[in-house]
C-alpha positions in Angstrom: 5.7 -5.7 0.3 6.4 -9.1 1.8 2.9 -10.7 1.4 -0.6 -9.8 0.1 -3.8 -11.4 1.6 -7.3 -10.1 0.8 -7.5 -6.4 1.7 -4.2 -6.4 3.6 -0.5 -6.5 2.7 2.5 -7.0 5.0 5.4 -4.7 5.1 8.9 -5.5 6.4 10.3 -2.7 8.5 13.4 -2.4 10.6 11.2 -2.7 13.7 9.4 -5.8 12.4 6.7 -6.7 10.0 3.3 -5.2 10.1 0.0 -5.3 8.3 -1.5 -2.5 6.3 -5.3 -2.7 5.7 -6.6 -1.0 2.5 -10.3 -1.9 3.0 -11.2 1.8 3.6 -9.6 3.0 0.4 -11.9 4.1 -2.4 -9.7 2.3 -5.0 -8.3 -1.0 -3.5 -4.8 -1.4 -4.8 -5.0 -5.1 -4.1 -8.0 -6.1 -6.3 -8.3 -6.6 -10.0 -10.1 -3.5 -10.7 -8.8 0.1 -11.4 -5.4 1.1 -12.5 -3.1 0.7 -9.5 -1.8 -2.8 -8.3 0.4 -3.5 -5.4 2.0 -6.9 -5.5 4.6 -8.8 -3.4 8.0 -7.3 -3.9 6.8 -3.7 -4.5 8.2 -0.8 -2.4 5.4 1.4 -1.0 4.7 4.2 1.4 1.5 3.9 3.4 -0.1 6.2 5.9 -3.2 6.2 8.0 -4.4 5.2 11.6 -2.2 2.9 13.5 -4.2 0.4 15.6 -2.2 -1.3 18.2 -3.6 -4.7 19.2 -0.8 -7.0 20.1 -0.2 -9.4 17.3 -3.1 -8.1 15.4 -1.7 -4.6 15.1 -2.3 -2.9 11.8 -2.2 0.4 9.8 -5.7 1.3 8.5 -4.5 3.0 5.4 -5.7 6.4 4.4 -3.3 6.4 1.5 -0.6 4.4 -0.3 2.1 5.4 -2.7 3.9 3.0 -4.9 7.6 3.8 -4.9 8.7 1.0 -7.2 7.5 -2.4 -8.4 9.3 -5.7 -8.3 10.3 -5.3 -11.9 12.2 -2.0 -11.0 9.8 0.3 -12.8 10.0 3.9 -11.5 6.4 4.9 -11.3 4.5 6.6 -8.5 0.8 6.8 -7.9 -0.8 8.3 -4.8 -4.3 7.8 -3.5 -6.2 8.9 -0.5 -9.5 7.8 0.7 -12.4 9.9 -0.4 -10.1 12.0 -2.9 -9.3 11.7 -6.5 -6.4 9.5 -7.5 -3.3 11.5 -8.1 -0.6 10.1 -10.5 2.9 11.1 -11.3 5.8 9.5 -13.0 9.3 9.4 -11.7 12.4 8.6 -13.6 15.0 6.1 -12.3 
């Protein structure tokens, strides 16, 4: 995660940076509520509906998985919109 701004975060990818919008998720991983937090420096996997609109292109997230945090913790938590949060731990 390269940057966090409101209900979006920016990912750096080999093809360039793009924004991920988490506003449709039941548990916003960018706010101060709930268990999951995504912060700058974290490694994540996100999926959803890709909306192409030139410089305003973004992925409307249906789910996000934390692969690791900036501190190197090896935890994973998956969440999908409208479904229960599913959590699992990984060892490094």
